[in-house]
Z-matrix of the N, CA and C atoms (Angstrom, degrees):
N
C 1 1.457
C 2 1.526 1 109.16
N 3 1.306 2 115.23 1 143.99
C 4 1.458 3 119.12 2 177.64
C 5 1.532 4 109.27 3 -81.93
N 6 1.313 5 114.67 4 163.58
C 7 1.467 6 119.50 5 179.71
C 8 1.523 7 111.14 6 -63.25
N 9 1.340 8 117.12 7 -35.48
C 10 1.474 9 120.27 8 179.80
C 11 1.518 10 111.13 9 -65.03
N 12 1.333 11 116.95 10 -38.69
C 13 1.462 12 120.49 11 179.70
C 14 1.523 13 110.38 12 -65.93
N 15 1.296 14 116.14 13 -44.35
C 16 1.467 15 120.70 14 179.46
C 17 1.522 16 110.43 15 -64.23
N 18 1.325 17 116.26 16 -44.04
C 19 1.461 18 120.41 17 179.55
C 20 1.527 19 111.04 18 -63.56
N 21 1.327 20 116.57 19 -43.03
C 22 1.464 21 120.60 20 178.70
C 23 1.528 22 111.20 21 -62.53
N 24 1.319 23 116.17 22 -43.10
C 25 1.464 24 119.92 23 178.65
C 26 1.526 25 110.71 24 -63.18
N 27 1.314 26 116.42 25 -41.55
C 28 1.461 27 120.63 26 179.12
C 29 1.525 28 111.07 27 -63.41
N 30 1.331 29 116.57 28 -46.57
C 31 1.465 30 120.23 29 -179.14
C 32 1.525 31 111.58 30 -63.59
N 33 1.325 32 116.79 31 -42.33
C 34 1.471 33 119.93 32 178.06
C 35 1.525 34 110.63 33 -62.58
N 36 1.312 35 116.78 34 -42.07
C 37 1.459 36 120.48 35 178.02
C 38 1.514 37 112.15 36 -64.44
N 39 1.323 38 115.71 37 -40.95
C 40 1.462 39 120.12 38 179.39
C 41 1.521 40 111.08 39 -65.36
N 42 1.321 41 116.15 40 -41.78
C 43 1.470 42 120.19 41 179.25
C 44 1.525 43 110.29 42 -65.70
N 45 1.328 44 116.17 43 -45.41
C 46 1.472 45 119.58 44 179.34
C 47 1.526 46 110.72 45 -62.30
N 48 1.320 47 117.37 46 -41.75
C 49 1.461 48 121.11 47 179.21
C 50 1.520 49 112.28 48 -64.87
N 51 1.315 50 116.05 49 -43.77
C 52 1.469 51 120.02 50 179.28
C 53 1.529 52 110.53 51 -65.53
N 54 1.323 53 115.55 52 -40.56
C 55 1.465 54 119.47 53 179.13
C 56 1.521 55 110.99 54 -65.02
N 57 1.319 56 116.44 55 -43.15
C 58 1.463 57 119.90 56 178.47
C 59 1.528 58 110.77 57 -62.18
N 60 1.330 59 116.47 58 -40.40
C 61 1.462 60 119.99 59 178.80
C 62 1.524 61 110.84 60 -62.78
N 63 1.314 62 116.11 61 -41.37
C 64 1.465 63 120.41 62 179.06
C 65 1.527 64 110.62 63 -66.92
N 66 1.336 65 116.32 64 -35.75
C 67 1.465 66 119.65 65 -179.68
C 68 1.527 67 112.38 66 -63.40
N 69 1.327 68 116.94 67 -29.32
C 70 1.457 69 120.03 68 -179.45
C 71 1.527 70 112.38 69 -81.52
N 72 1.314 71 117.26 70 -11.50
C 73 1.464 72 120.73 71 178.27
C 74 1.527 73 109.02 72 -75.48
N 75 1.314 74 117.42 73 137.08
C 76 1.468 75 119.94 74 -178.26
C 77 1.527 76 111.33 75 -75.73
N 78 1.335 77 115.92 76 92.78
C 79 1.461 78 121.38 77 178.49
C 80 1.521 79 109.24 78 -136.50
N 81 1.315 80 114.79 79 160.53
C 82 1.448 81 120.95 80 174.73
C 83 1.530 82 108.78 81 -67.92
N 84 1.320 83 118.15 82 145.23
C 85 1.457 84 122.88 83 -175.86
C 86 1.518 85 114.21 84 -54.06
N 87 1.317 86 117.18 85 -45.44
C 88 1.469 87 119.84 86 -178.80
C 89 1.521 88 111.21 87 -66.22
N 90 1.337 89 117.26 88 -37.57
C 91 1.462 90 120.73 89 176.81
C 92 1.524 91 110.67 90 -65.75
N 93 1.320 92 115.55 91 -39.36
C 94 1.456 93 121.17 92 179.80
C 95 1.522 94 111.08 93 -63.51
N 96 1.312 95 117.27 94 -46.47
C 97 1.460 96 120.89 95 179.99
C 98 1.527 97 111.13 96 -63.28
N 99 1.331 98 116.45 97 -38.82
C 100 1.465 99 121.06 98 177.93
C 101 1.524 100 110.15 99 -63.85
N 102 1.322 101 116.52 100 -41.59
C 103 1.458 102 120.64 101 -179.83
C 104 1.533 103 110.84 102 -66.29
N 105 1.329 104 117.10 103 -40.57
C 106 1.468 105 120.62 104 177.71
C 107 1.523 106 109.38 105 -62.05
N 108 1.325 107 116.60 106 -46.05
C 109 1.464 108 120.69 107 -178.73
C 110 1.526 109 110.79 108 -62.05
N 111 1.318 110 118.13 109 -42.95
C 112 1.459 111 121.64 110 179.40
C 113 1.531 112 111.22 111 -64.73
N 114 1.330 113 116.51 112 -40.69
C 115 1.460 114 120.72 113 179.34
C 116 1.520 115 110.79 114 -63.96
N 117 1.329 116 116.79 115 -45.15
C 118 1.466 117 120.31 116 178.66
C 119 1.519 118 110.90 117 -64.39
N 120 1.334 119 117.45 118 -38.44
C 121 1.462 120 121.66 119 179.35
C 122 1.524 121 110.44 120 -62.66
N 123 1.337 122 117.13 121 -40.37
C 124 1.467 123 121.00 122 177.83
C 125 1.525 124 111.29 123 -62.51
N 126 1.328 125 115.76 124 -30.77
C 127 1.469 126 120.95 125 179.47
C 128 1.533 127 111.77 126 -85.12
N 129 1.324 128 117.05 127 -0.57
C 130 1.453 129 120.96 128 178.89
C 131 1.513 130 113.99 129 86.87
N 132 1.330 131 117.02 130 16.31
C 133 1.459 132 122.10 131 -179.59
C 134 1.527 133 107.94 132 -109.25
N 135 1.319 134 115.64 133 112.65
C 136 1.457 135 120.32 134 -178.75
C 137 1.522 136 109.72 135 -93.79
N 138 1.318 137 116.33 136 128.58
C 139 1.461 138 122.33 137 -178.59
C 140 1.520 139 109.36 138 -133.21
N 141 1.313 140 115.11 139 148.41
C 142 1.460 141 120.09 140 174.56
C 143 1.522 142 108.95 141 -86.75
N 144 1.321 143 115.42 142 167.73
C 145 1.465 144 119.88 143 178.19
C 146 1.527 145 111.11 144 -59.71
N 147 1.336 146 116.73 145 -40.10
C 148 1.463 147 119.57 146 -179.40
C 149 1.526 148 111.49 147 -66.84
N 150 1.327 149 117.58 148 -34.36
C 151 1.470 150 120.44 149 176.72
C 152 1.528 151 110.85 150 -67.92
N 153 1.323 152 116.59 151 -38.56
C 154 1.466 153 120.61 152 176.83
C 155 1.526 154 109.59 153 -64.63
N 156 1.332 155 116.90 154 -44.61
C 157 1.462 156 120.57 155 178.67
C 158 1.527 157 111.00 156 -59.94
N 159 1.333 158 116.95 157 -42.23
C 160 1.464 159 121.11 158 179.24
C 161 1.523 160 110.77 159 -65.27
N 162 1.332 161 117.04 160 -40.54
C 163 1.465 162 121.21 161 178.41
C 164 1.525 163 110.67 162 -63.34
N 165 1.312 164 116.81 163 -45.70
C 166 1.467 165 121.05 164 179.33
C 167 1.528 166 110.14 165 -62.52
N 168 1.319 167 117.08 166 -43.49
C 169 1.471 168 120.64 167 179.39
C 170 1.525 169 111.02 168 -62.66
N 171 1.330 170 116.84 169 -42.29
C 172 1.460 171 120.47 170 179.89
C 173 1.525 172 111.39 171 -65.55
N 174 1.314 173 116.73 172 -44.49
C 175 1.468 174 120.04 173 179.65
C 176 1.520 175 111.23 174 -66.67
N 177 1.311 176 117.45 175 -37.89
C 178 1.464 177 120.87 176 177.78
C 179 1.511 178 110.75 177 -64.47
N 180 1.328 179 116.50 178 -42.13
C 181 1.468 180 120.38 179 178.13
C 182 1.517 181 110.83 180 -64.12
N 183 1.332 182 117.06 181 -40.05
C 184 1.465 183 120.65 182 178.76
C 185 1.523 184 111.50 183 -65.54
N 186 1.320 185 116.78 184 -36.69
C 187 1.461 186 121.41 185 -179.47
C 188 1.534 187 110.20 186 -70.60
N 189 1.331 188 116.22 187 -40.20
C 190 1.455 189 121.32 188 -178.00
C 191 1.536 190 113.16 189 -69.92
N 192 1.336 191 117.46 190 -23.05
C 193 1.480 192 120.52 191 -178.53
C 194 1.467 193 111.21 192 -72.68
């Protein structure tokens, strides 16, 4: 594996883990999405509201399975 592949896998895992942790925190949905967006922005990852909604929906579906 190349270093970029390993780094990408690590970053994706870290983002998914952080997002899952935030999802378990008792917050209002809109506050949660805002917090996810701000966290990703601090990491240099720019996302639209629809991308955040899709990410939350995907993680919620994965958790519910």
